[in-house]
N, C-alpha and C positions, 0 to 999 in steps of 0.2 A: 503701736496699738493704742486705741483710745482709752481714756480712763473709764472704768466700769461705772454704769449708772443703774440704779434701781428705779424703775418706772413704776408708778403707783396710780391705778385708776379705780376710784371709788367715789360714789356720789355723796357719801357722808363726810362732811368736812372735819368732824371730830375724829373719825377714823384716819383720815389723811394726815391730820396734824400729829396724832399720837404715833402712828407708824413712821412718819417722816422723822420725828425726834428720835425714835428708837434706832432707825437705820443710820442717821447721822452720828449717833453715839458710838457706833463701831467704825466710824471713819469712811463711810460710803456716801457717795453723792446720790441725792434723791431728786426725782422730777415727778411731782404729783399733779394729777389731773382729775377733774370732776367727770369728764365724758371721754369715751374712747376716741372720738374724732380728734380731740385735743392732743392725745398721745400720738396719733397718726401724723398730725401736722408737724410734730417735732422729731419723730423717730427716724433714724437712718438705719437701713439694714446692716451696715457695717459696724454699728455701735455694739460694744460689748456690755452685757448686763443681763438683767432679768425683769420680768413684768409681774407685779403683784396686781391681781385682777379680781374685782368683786364679781360674783355671779349675778346677783340681782341688781339691775340698774334700770332707770325709767324707760329708756328708749331702745336699748338692745341688751340682751343677756350676755354675761361674760362668756358663756359657752358658744354662743353664736359668733361673738367677736373672735374667739379663738379659732373657730373654723374659717372665718374670713381671713385672718392672718395667715393661716395655712394655705389658703387658696392663692394668696398673692406672693407666697414664698418667703414670708418672714418666719425665721426659725428661733426667735428669742425664747428662752425658757420661761414658762408661765407658771406662777404659783397662785392658785386660786384661794381666795379668802371669802368665807360666807358664814352667815349666821343661820342659814336655812338649808344646809346641804343634806343630800340624801344619797343612798347607795347608787341610784341610777345616774345622778349628776356626776358623782365621783368617777364612776365607771366610764361615762362618756368623756369626761375631761382627760383621763389617763389614756383612753384609746386614741384621742386626738393629739397625744404627746405632752400632756401637762407634766411639769417637774414635781409638783406637789399639790396637795389639797388640804387646806387648813380651815378649821371652823372657829368662829368667834364665840367667846372672847379668845383672842390669839395668845397662845403661850409664847412669851418673848424669846425664850431660849430655843424653842422649836422653830420659830420664824427665822431667827438669826442663822441657825444651822442650815435651814432650807435655802435661804438667800445665798449663803456662802457656797453651797453645793451647786446652785443654779448658775452662779457667776463663774465657777470653775468650769462648768460645762460650756458656757458661752465662750470663755477664753480658749478652751481646747478647740471648739468649732472654728473660731476665728483663725487660730494658728494653722489649723488644717486647711482652711480655705485659702489663706495666704500662701501656704506651701504648694497647694494644688495650682494656684494661679501662676506661681513661679515655674512650676514644672510644665504647665501648658505653654508658657512662653518658649521654653526650651524645645518642646515638641514641635512648635511652629517653625523652628529652624530646619527641620528635617525635610529632605526632598521626598517626593512621592515614593520612590524606590526604597529610600531609607526607612520610611514609615512601614512599608510593606515587609521589609526584613525584620524590623522591630516587632511587628505584630506576630510574625511567625516565631521569632525567638520567645516572645511572651507565651505563645501556645506550646512551648516545649520542644520545638523542632531544632535539630542540630544543624550545623552549617552545611553538612553534606545533604541533609534532607531538603534544606532551603534551596541549595544549588540545583538539585534535581527538579524541585517544584517550579523554579523560575527559569530553568534552562540556562543557568549561569555557571561559570567556573567556580570552584571552591575558593580560589584566590580572590575572585571578585566579591563573593559573599563575605569573606573575611574582611575585605577592605570596607565594605558597607558597614559591617558590624563595628569596625574600629572608628569610623566616622560617627556612627550613632553614639558610641561611648563618649567620644570627644565632645560632641554637641550637647549631650545631656549632662556632661561633667560628672560621670560616674566611673567607678573602677571595677565594678563587679556585675556579673549577669543578674544577680538578685536585685541590685539597685535599679537596673534597667527595666526589669520586669515589674518592679514595684511602681515605677513612674508610669509605665504603659497601662497597668491595671487601674491605677488611681485616675488616669485620664478617662478611661472607659466608664468608671463609676466613681466620681469624686466624693459622693456621700459616704462611701465606705471608710473614708479617713476621719469622719466626724463621729464622735460618740453620741449615742442616743440620750435623750433627756430622761430624767427620772432618778 
């Protein structure tokens, strides 16, 4: 897993300098930018970290940029920083998945705590994503019939029920189940079902921001 990075986007150079020093002081790497596009030019969606984002910027608002990131599937936790925040903005930010909403002047302890929580969220998401990718590779090894049997197992059907539904012998179904267990490298029905359900909806494995 990559080293966590705290990305900072604020058009005020004094704010960028002061927050960068603070974040460096707790041993975290910082990448600071004046404009959102500069962040996009360097950010990779597999990067672990969080984004400190100013709400009011000359060309695009932080809230609009947050929505743009959501639209392209970037799930980096966002901590908004603003000197002019209001309830409507705060509500809009959290509805779109913001991790936190801090007002200037920034309380250092509050910011550090928020950053650490956001990075923990990012790490958990990345770990879940890597786990899901590994499970999807295993699922790709299954034959169409093995996938069919697995889906039925995940739906709670017994081997006898599956045999009747597919017009197969019980021994044949048990053989398919054994092959599924072997290819997925699991030892229990619960593990098998977990992999199948995660593949259906991988976002279930990732915690929500906040």
